[in-house]
C-alpha positions in Angstrom: -24.0 -55.6 -4.6 -23.9 -53.1 -7.3 -27.3 -51.6 -6.2 -26.0 -51.3 -2.6 -22.8 -49.7 -3.9 -24.7 -47.2 -6.0 -27.0 -46.4 -3.0 -24.1 -45.9 -0.7 -22.3 -43.7 -3.3 -25.6 -41.6 -3.7 -25.9 -41.2 0.0 -22.3 -40.1 0.3 -22.8 -37.6 -2.5 -25.9 -36.2 -0.7 -24.0 -35.9 2.6 -21.1 -34.1 1.0 -23.5 -31.8 -0.9 -25.4 -31.1 2.3 -22.2 -30.2 4.1 -21.2 -27.9 1.3 -24.7 -26.2 1.4 -24.3 -25.7 5.2 -21.2 -23.6 4.6 -21.8 -19.8 4.3 -20.0 -18.3 1.4 -18.1 -15.1 1.8 -17.0 -13.2 -1.4 -13.7 -11.2 -1.2 -12.8 -9.0 -4.2 -9.1 -8.1 -4.4 -6.5 -6.6 -6.8 -3.6 -9.1 -6.3 -2.0 -11.3 -9.0 1.5 -12.9 -9.3 3.3 -13.8 -6.1 1.0 -11.7 -3.9 -2.0 -13.3 -5.4 -0.5 -16.7 -4.6 0.1 -15.7 -1.0 -3.4 -14.3 -0.7 -4.9 -17.6 -2.0 -2.8 -19.4 0.6 -4.4 -17.4 3.4 -7.8 -18.2 2.1 -7.0 -21.9 1.9 -5.6 -21.9 5.4 -8.8 -20.3 6.8 -11.1 -22.5 4.8 -9.3 -25.6 6.1 -9.3 -24.4 9.7 -13.2 -24.5 10.1 -16.2 -25.8 8.3 -18.9 -23.1 8.8 -17.6 -20.6 6.2 -15.9 -20.6 2.9 -14.0 -17.6 1.6 -14.1 -17.2 -2.1 -11.4 -14.8 -3.6 -12.0 -13.0 -6.9 -9.4 -10.8 -8.7 -11.0 -7.7 -10.2 -8.1 -5.9 -11.8 -5.7 -3.3 -10.4 -6.5 -1.2 -7.4 -8.5 1.4 -9.3 -10.4 -1.2 -11.2 -11.2 -3.2 -8.0 -12.6 -0.1 -6.3 -14.8 0.7 -9.4 -16.0 -2.8 -9.7 -17.1 -2.7 -6.0 -18.9 0.5 -6.5 -20.7 -0.7 -9.6 -21.6 -4.0 -8.0 -23.1 -2.2 -4.9 -25.3 -0.1 -7.2 -26.4 -3.2 -8.9 -27.1 -5.0 -5.6 -24.4 -7.6 -6.4 -21.7 -6.4 -4.0 -19.1 -8.7 -2.4 -18.9 -9.0 1.4 -15.3 -7.8 1.5 -13.7 -5.3 -0.9 -9.9 -4.5 -1.1 -9.5 -0.7 -1.4 -6.2 1.1 -1.8 -5.4 3.8 0.6 -6.3 6.6 -1.7 -9.9 5.4 -1.8 -10.2 5.8 2.0 -12.0 9.2 2.0 -14.4 7.9 -0.8 -15.3 4.8 1.2 -15.7 6.8 4.5 -18.2 9.1 2.6 -20.2 6.2 1.3 -22.7 6.1 4.1 -25.1 3.2 3.8 -22.7 1.2 1.5 -20.3 0.1 4.2 -20.4 -1.7 7.5 -17.7 -0.3 9.9 -15.3 -3.1 10.9 -15.5 -2.3 14.6 -19.3 -2.9 14.4 -18.9 -6.1 12.4 -16.4 -7.4 14.9 -18.5 -6.6 17.9 -21.6 -8.1 16.5 -19.7 -11.2 15.3 -18.1 -11.8 18.6 -14.7 -12.5 17.0 -11.5 -11.6 18.9 -10.7 -8.0 18.1 -8.3 -5.7 20.0 -8.0 -2.3 18.2 -5.0 -1.4 20.5 -3.1 -4.4 19.2 -2.7 -2.8 15.8 0.3 -0.6 14.8 -0.8 2.9 15.5 0.5 4.6 12.3 -1.2 1.8 10.3 -4.5 1.8 12.2 -4.7 5.6 12.2 -5.1 5.7 8.5 -8.5 3.9 8.7 -9.8 5.1 12.0 -12.2 7.8 12.9 -11.3 10.8 15.1 -13.1 8.9 17.8 -10.6 5.9 17.4 -13.1 3.6 15.8 -11.7 1.4 13.0 -13.7 1.6 9.8 -11.7 -0.9 7.7 -9.1 -3.5 8.5 -5.6 -2.8 7.4 -4.4 -5.6 5.1 -1.4 -4.9 3.0 0.3 -1.9 4.3 3.8 -0.7 3.0 5.9 2.4 2.9 8.5 3.4 0.4 12.2 2.6 0.8 15.4 2.8 -1.3 16.5 -0.4 -3.0 20.2 -0.7 -3.9 21.7 -2.9 -6.5 25.1 -3.5 -4.8 26.6 -5.2 -7.8 25.9 -2.2 -10.0 27.7 0.0 -7.5 30.7 -2.3 -7.4 30.8 -2.4 -11.2 30.8 1.5 -11.3 33.7 1.6 -8.8 31.5 2.8 -6.0 31.5 1.5 -2.5 28.2 -0.4 -2.2 28.2 0.5 1.6 28.4 4.2 0.8 26.0 6.4 2.8 22.8 7.2 0.8 20.8 8.7 3.7 20.3 12.1 1.9 19.3 13.0 -1.6 22.6 15.0 -1.8 24.5 11.8 -1.3 22.3 10.0 -3.8 23.1 12.7 -6.3 26.8 12.1 -5.9 26.2 8.4 -6.6 24.0 9.1 -9.6 26.8 11.3 -11.0 29.4 8.5 -10.6 27.0 5.8 -12.0 26.3 7.9 -15.1 30.0 8.7 -15.6 30.7 4.9 -15.4 28.2 4.4 -18.3 25.3 2.9 -16.3 22.1 3.1 -18.4 19.7 3.4 -15.4 21.2 4.9 -12.3 17.8 5.6 -10.7 14.1 4.6 -11.4 11.0 4.7 -9.3 7.6 3.1 -8.9 4.4 5.0 -7.9 5.9 8.6 -8.4 3.2 10.6 -6.7 3.1 8.3 -3.6 6.8 8.3 -3.2 8.1 11.5 -4.5 5.3 13.9 -3.3 3.0 12.2 -0.8 5.7 10.4 1.3 8.2 13.0 0.4 6.1 15.6 2.1 5.5 13.6 5.3 9.1 12.5 5.4 10.1 16.2 5.3 7.2 17.4 7.6 5.7 19.5 4.8 2.0 19.8 4.3 0.6 18.0 1.3 -2.8 19.6 1.8 -4.5 22.0 4.2 -6.7 20.9 7.1 -4.1 18.4 8.3 -3.9 16.7 4.9 -7.7 16.4 4.9 -8.1 14.8 8.3 -9.6 17.9 9.9 -12.3 18.6 7.2 -13.5 18.3 3.6 -12.7 22.0 3.0 -9.1 21.1 2.2 -6.8 22.5 -0.5 -3.6 21.0 -2.0 -0.3 22.5 -0.8 2.0 20.2 -2.6 3.7 23.0 -4.5 5.7 24.4 -1.6 9.3 25.2 -1.9 10.7 21.9 -0.5 8.5 19.9 -2.9 9.4 22.1 -5.9 13.1 21.7 -5.2 12.9 17.9 -5.2 10.8 17.6 -8.3 13.0 20.0 -10.1 16.1 18.0 -9.1 14.4 14.9 -10.3 13.6 16.6 -13.6 17.2 17.7 -14.0 18.3 14.0 -13.3 15.8 12.9 -15.9 17.3 15.3 -18.5 20.8 14.1 -17.7 19.9 10.4 -18.0 20.4 9.8 -14.3 16.7 9.2 -13.5 14.9 6.9 -15.9 11.1 7.1 -15.8 9.4 3.8 -16.6 5.7 4.4 -15.7 3.1 5.5 -13.3 2.6 2.3 -11.3 5.4 -0.3 -10.8 6.7 -0.7 -14.3 10.2 0.1 -13.1 10.2 -2.9 -10.8 10.8 -5.2 -13.8 13.9 -3.1 -14.7 15.3 -3.2 -11.2 14.6 -6.9 -10.7 16.4 -7.6 -14.0 19.5 -5.8 -12.8 19.2 -2.9 -15.2 18.9 -0.1 -12.5 21.2 0.7 -9.7 18.8 2.5 -7.4 15.0 2.1 -7.1 12.5 3.9 -4.9 9.7 1.5 -4.3 7.4 0.0 -1.7 8.8 -2.1 1.1 6.5 -4.8 -0.4 8.8 -5.1 -3.4 10.6 -7.6 -1.2 8.6 -10.6 -2.4 9.3 -10.1 -6.1 12.9 -8.7 -5.7 13.9 -11.6 -3.5 12.3 -14.2 -5.9 13.8 -12.7 -9.1 16.9 -10.6 -8.5 20.1 -12.4 -9.5 22.3 -9.8 -7.9 23.2 -8.6 -4.4 20.5 -6.2 -3.3 20.0 -4.1 -0.1 17.1 -2.2 1.5 17.9 1.4 2.7 15.8 4.1 4.2 14.1 6.6 1.9 16.6 9.5 1.4 15.8 13.0 2.7 17.2 16.4 1.8 19.7 17.5 4.4 19.0 21.0 5.6 15.2 20.7 5.6 14.1 21.4 9.2 12.2 18.5 10.8 13.5 15.9 8.2 13.4 13.0 8.5 10.0 12.8 10.1 8.0 9.7 9.3 6.7 8.1 6.1 3.1 7.0 5.6 1.5 3.8 4.3 0.4 2.7 1.0 -1.4 -0.5 0.1 -4.9 -1.4 1.0 -7.5 -2.1 3.7 -10.5 -4.5 3.7 -13.9 -2.8 3.7 -17.1 -4.7 4.6 -19.9 -3.8 2.4 -23.6 -3.5 3.5 -26.5 -5.5 2.3 -25.8 -9.1 3.5 -27.2 -11.4 6.1 -26.2 -11.4 9.8 -24.7 -15.0 9.5 -22.6 -13.9 6.6 -21.2 -11.0 8.6 -20.4 -13.4 11.4 -18.2 -15.2 8.9 -16.6 -12.0 7.8 -15.7 -11.2 11.4 -14.1 -14.7 11.9 -12.1 -14.2 8.7 -10.9 -10.7 9.6 -9.9 -11.9 13.1 -8.0 -14.8 11.4 -6.1 -12.4 9.2 -5.0 -10.4 12.2 -3.5 -13.4 14.2 0.1 -13.2 15.0 1.1 -16.3 13.0 -0.8 -15.2 9.8 0.6 -11.6 10.0 4.2 -12.4 10.7 4.3 -14.9 7.9 2.6 -12.3 5.5 5.2 -9.7 6.7 8.1 -12.0 6.2 6.9 -13.3 2.8 6.0 -10.0 1.3 7.8 -7.0 2.9 4.4 -5.5 3.9 4.2 -4.2 7.3 2.9 -6.4 10.1 -0.4 -4.8 11.0 -0.1 -5.8 14.7 2.4 -5.3 17.4 2.3 -9.0 18.3 3.3 -10.0 14.7 6.2 -7.5 14.7 7.4 -8.9 18.0 7.0 -12.5 16.9 9.0 -11.7 13.7 11.8 -10.2 15.7 11.8 -13.1 18.2 12.1 -15.5 15.3 15.3 -13.8 14.2 13.9 -12.7 10.8 15.2 -9.2 10.9 18.7 -10.3 11.9 18.8 -12.8 9.1 17.4 -10.4 6.5 18.9 -6.9 7.2 16.8 -4.0 6.2 13.4 -5.7 6.4 12.7 -3.7 9.5 13.4 -0.4 7.9 9.8 0.1 7.0 8.7 -0.2 10.6 11.4 2.1 11.7 10.4 4.8 9.2 6.7 4.6 10.3 7.2 4.5 14.0 10.6 6.3 14.6 8.9 9.7 15.3 5.4 10.6 16.5 3.3 11.7 13.5 2.6 15.5 13.2 -0.4 17.1 11.5 1.6 17.1 8.3 2.7 13.4 8.6 -0.1 11.2 10.0 -1.5 10.5 6.5 -3.6 11.8 3.7 -7.4 11.7 3.6 -8.5 13.4 0.4 -11.7 13.0 -1.7 -11.3 11.9 -5.4 -7.7 11.1 -4.6 -7.4 8.5 -7.3 -8.3 11.1 -9.9 -6.0 13.7 -8.3 -3.1 11.2 -8.5 -3.8 10.9 -12.2 -3.4 14.7 -12.5 -0.2 14.7 -10.5 1.1 11.8 -12.8 0.4 14.0 -15.9 2.1 17.0 -14.4 5.2 15.1 -13.2 5.6 13.5 -16.6 5.7 16.9 -18.1 8.6 17.7 -15.8 10.5 14.5 -16.7 10.1 15.2 -20.4 11.3 18.7 -20.0 8.0 20.3 -21.1 7.5 22.1 -17.8 9.6 23.2 -14.9 8.6 21.9 -11.4 6.9 25.1 -10.2 4.7 25.3 -13.1 3.7 21.6 -13.1 3.0 21.5 -9.3 1.0 24.8 -9.5 -1.1 23.2 -12.2 -1.6 20.0 -10.2 -2.8 22.1 -7.2 -5.2 24.1 -9.4 -6.7 21.1 -11.1 -6.7 19.0 -8.0 -8.5 21.6 -5.9 -11.3 21.6 -8.4 -11.9 17.9 -7.8 -11.7 18.6 -4.0 -14.4 21.3 -4.2 -16.8 18.9 -6.1 -16.2 16.2 -3.6 -16.8 18.6 -0.7 -20.1 19.8 -2.3 -21.3 16.2 -2.9 -20.7 15.1 0.6 -21.9 18.1 2.7 
């Protein structure tokens, strides 16, 4: 009996192992931790449980910059993953990496997986699409900045929490009242360059760079030091000097302060929804990103942040078939609508947006549709369809340094932005020379 039992167990083990060997493994390197990491893992588990041919293995590789650098280093070493999460500022770098990527439209066509490029939201798809309309990478987590309001803080300061905050002039009035009431953090921000220069420029229909912000050619130059941008950054600097704007860091360090109830206003990604909803013990609200009244063309449209999924070259055809199946799965309406509702990221497809609306989510959660309205409310102009600049991660670092000099009072806005343009243009010229 014991021998038969052992033989049966051994046979079962062999069968299980054989089944596991039959599965094709797909590596996905990403930058998510915390709640977003949990939701990403849930997507992987759902896909892996839905079929038996492929198994997706997710690997966290650090923040966005670290993940991009890890992918580049791995490709050079011949150890690249199949799928790499790359934040939007790395788009031009990936587009220029000929031989290192497999365009998504080719992978999907060869894999035979369902794929309708026209089914994706235009402003989202356009960021990762060639001038011929071919998608190079798959939009994954796409967000746009909004204004978060701590309604309890407004009430405590004697302000009407329903007061109009559509313009920066009106925000300034609220900051004055909050400061006068003794509030320690009237305003903070996340991702200062992305929100207060990149999206600020598109929202006000101002060029951030020449050549249609880099879309029309590599011979682009930064123009982020125009009068409208300078006015805004100088006002932010004045608010910082007066204790009305509290700077907490280059990424999303200010998010912890807002979620803890310390700050009254917070400019942050729409994807802050997941963390704020989970942690905030106060009444909060989502409002549109403010604009300066009097600027012609404002408000125009905001642009996306977040990341897309790039397929790296150097793998077997059967593995790319699995990649195609997984990317198609991620684009399905059920997966996208759940992702959108759980995180605050935009639904990347029209069907997911329609499903979310039909399910009554926007009605039950006011403000969660503001990101879509900001992105789609006006047809993009050459100034507002997005940014496609080489070495943009490094350029953002330069911008961060110069903005910090304004917040600390070491430079005025004009000097800081002039310096950012001069230093950033040097990187753009090197990128252009390396990719001619």
